Every structure is written in C-alpha cells, then in structure tokens.
N, C-alpha and C positions, 0 to 999 in steps of 0.2 A: 926053423927060421922064426925069428921074433919080429913082430911088427910093433912099431911105436906109433902111437897116435900123435899126429902133428897138431899142435895148438897154434892157430893163427891169432894174431892180436885182434881184439874187439874192433879196433878202428877199421881193419881190413874187412872183417866179417860184416860190419854194418853197411859197407858200401857194395856188397855183392848184389842185393836186389836191384839197385839202380843200374849196376853193370849188366845184369841179366836182361834188363828192359832196354838197354841202349840199342841193340840190334833192331828193335821195333822201328826206329827211325829210318832204317834202310829197307824195310819191307815196302814193295811198290804200293802206291796209294790205292789203286783199284782192288788189290788183294786185301789191304787193311779195311777198305770200305765194305767189301763183300762179307768179310768175316764179322766185323763189328755190327753191321746192319742186320745180318742174319741172326747173330747171337742176341742182340737187343730185341729183335722181333720175336724170338722164341721166349726169352725171359719175361717180356712184358706183354705177351699175347693176350692175356686176360684183361689187362689194363687198357690195351689198344681197343679190344672189342667193346669195353665199357665206356670208351671215350675219355678215359682218364689222362691220356697223353695229348689230347687235342690242343691243350694250352700252348704246346710247343710249335703248332703250325704257324708259320710266318715269323717265328722267333728263333734266335740262334743261342745255343747253349755251348759254352766253352768248358771242356774238361782239360785242366792244365796240371801236368805232373812236374812240379817245380824243380825237383832234383835232377831230372834228366832233360828238362826243357821240352817235353813232348806236349803238343797241343792238339786236341781233337775238337773240331767245330761240328756240332750236330744241329739238325732241325728235324721236324717231323712233317711228313707229307702224307697224302692219302694212301700211298703205297707202303708207308712205314717210316722207320728212322732213316735219315740220310746223313752220311758223313760228308761234309763239305770240303772240297779240295783246297780252296783258297781261304785265307783268313777273312773273317767277317766281323762286324761289330756285334758282340754278343749282348743279349739282353741280360744274361746272367753268366757269371763265371764261377766255377767251383775249382779251387786249387788246393793242392796238398802234395805230400810226398808219395812216392810209389808204395812205400811200406803201408801208409795209411789207406791208400786205395785197395791194397791187397787185403788188409783187415776188414775193410768195408765190404768188398766183393765176396769175401768168404763168410760174412755175417758173424765174424768174431767180435765185432764191435758195431754198435748201432750208429747211424748217422748223427743223432742228437749228441752222443758223447763226443764224437770227433769234432762237431761244430762248437760245442760248449767249451771244449778244451783248446779251441782255436788251432787244431791240427788240420782241419779242413775249413776253408773259408768260402763263404758265398758272397760274391761281390756283384752288385747291380740291382736289378728289380727285385725287391724283397718278396713280393707276392709270387712271382715266378720261381724264385729261389725256394720258397716254402713249398710250392707245388712239386718241385723237383725232389726236395727232401722227403716229402710225403710219398712220392712215387717210389723212391728207393726203399722206404719203410714198408711199402705194400708188396714187395717181391716175395712170392711163395718159394721156399727153398726147393720144392719139387719141380719148379719151372726151369731150374738151372740144369743144363745137360750134364749127365754124370761125368764124362771125361773132363769137362771144364771145372766141375765141382771138385773132383779129385786133385787136379792141378792147383786150384785155389786153396784147398785145405792144406796141401803140402807146403805151399808157399807161405801160408799164414802160420803154420807150425814153425817154420824157419824164422819168420819175422818176430814171432812171440819170444823165441829163444834169444833173440838179439836185444830185445827191449828190456 
C-alpha cells in the first residue's frame, strides 16, 4: 500500500492554530480561571514571593488574542492571579495573534522583539505595560510545568514552520 503525503495550502495551514484555540471560548469560565490562575501561580511563584507582581494589585490587565477574539482580564490579589469573569477597564492591554502568544509562551521569541516588530501591542499605562513586559522577561524556564512546556514547544514548532 502506498501512502501519499497530502499537501494543504499554506492559507489553510496558517489558520490551524487559531482554529485549535477556538474551543477555548467554550470552556466553562470557572475551569478556565482555575487552570490559568494555577498555571500563572506556578510560573510566577518566585516573582510573587519577591513582590514583583504587586503592581497588578488593583489594576486590570487584558490579554487579547485578536485573531480568535479571546479576551482574558486578569488582576492580582493577595491570594494570587485572578481571572475576572466580566469585562473591566484595563490599565493595560496586550494584544496580538495566537501564533505570537505561542512563540512568546514557548520562549522562541522574546517580548521585546514582538513589541518592536509591532506583533504584540501594549496599549494603556506605559509604566504598567513595561512592568508586565519585564515580568514576562523574568520567567525562568524551569518554572514552567513540563507537560505545558512540551505542548508549547510542539505548538511553537508548528507555528515556526508556517511563518
């Protein structure tokens, strides 16, 4: 039996990451909150302990994935990161494509590069935005849980092949 490799048009392939993320919109909010708050708490544990995340107390950060219309509103409380269920006025908004967030989360590209290339935008309070960028820069790759890192690296491999 002979197998032939199917070649999909690049236009279709480039839309797969946003399509894979689309179901996130249908995950119940409490489950999204639990997963994201726990993950951020683990990844930024050292920064939380050092007080490097305190600038978000009383402030709202919006993470917006433009290509799928997904918006996550975060703040930081004494108990840790908090995903807010309703839309709030953000002090700062970071927006970009799913692909760029994947490359950022997998550490394939640093935040400065994405911001300077205008692939990720920071809108709002510049000082808070700079603190968020510095917080992202400070992530130690060992703080990312292995299963999450494996998924992110595989997703980043795929995204890099598309670009």
